[in-house]
N, C-alpha and C positions, 0 to 999 in steps of 0.2 A: 903532748899536751892533752890533758883530760878535758872532756866537755862538761857542761853543767850537770849537777847531780839531779836525781829524781825530785828531791824537795825543791830545788831551784826551778825546775820546770813547773812544778805544781804552784809555786808562788807566782811565777810569771803568768800562768794560765788564770789564776785567781785574780790577779791585778788586771789582766786584759778583760776578763768577763765583767769586772766591776764597772768598766767604762762603757759597756754595751747594754743599752736599755731596750732597743727595739730591733727586732729581726724580721725581715720581710721576705716573703716568697712571691715572686711574680709568676703568675700562672696557677690557676686554681684547678690543676689536674688532680686526679685521685692521689697521685704520689705527692704532689706539692702540699695539698691540704692535709693529708694524713701525716706527713713528715712534720709540719708545723704543729699539728695537734699533739703528737708524741713529744716533741721538744717542749711545748708549752706545759705539758704535764710534768716534765723533769725540772723545768726552771720556772716555777710559778711567779718568781719575782721579776721576770723579764716579760716584755710585751711582744707578741707574735702577730703578724699581719699577713694575710693571704690576699693578694690583689690581682684582679683580672679585669679586662675591659668587657667581658661577657656578663651582662647583668643577670641573665637566667642562671648561670652557674653559681654566681655569688649568692643570689637569692636562695638557691637550693641548699647551699651549705649554711646560710644564715638562718633559714627558717625550717630546717630539718626535713626537707624533701630531698634527702641525700641521693646522689647519683651512683652510689656504691654501697654494698653491704659488707660489713665486717662485724663479727661478734663483738659486742661491747662498744662499738663505735658511737652510737647515739648517746649512751650514758657518759662516756668520756667527753664527747663534744658538749653535752649539756653542762658538765662541770667546768670546762675551760672557756667556752664561748662567753664573751663579754667580761670574763674575769681577767684573762691575759691572752686571749685569742680573739681576733676579729677578722672580718672579711670586708673588703673594700673594692670599689670600682675606680678609685682615684690613684692610679699607679704613680703618676708624677709627684703628687703630694706625699705619698708614702715613701718614695725613694728619698725625698729630702729629709725625712725623719729617721730613716733606718741607718744603723751602723753596719749591719751585715745584710747582704741581699743574695738570695738564692733565685735561680731561674728554673722553673719546671716546665718543660716543653711537652707537647703532645707528640707521640710517635705516630706519624701519619701512616706508616707501613702497618703498624700493629692495629691502628684504629680501623683500617680497611680490611682487617681479617687475615693479613698475610703473616706468615711465620717469620721468625727472626732470620732464618737462613735465606729468605727471599729478599731481605732488606739490603 
């Protein structure tokens, strides 16, 4: 028995993505925020939210006092922020609106300066 063809997979993927309007990342880590930023640039018709209970981190991303430097990051963020990417401290409310939820955690071992091998 043969599986679905490539075109059938593409059709299913397209139908699935049509039903998804809001994608949430809980945890405004560098990884979480930048992943949502890149995804927002690829899918401008979708809404992306990065939520965290740390007001300082959310404010840093919201008002361009970025906690990380990457070439082109500020320009891309300026294009996507408030267009289809936003930052929020209201995790519970954002979960209710989202169809897909990512969780980005801080690696405490790495944060404390330890190497991956020590983790």
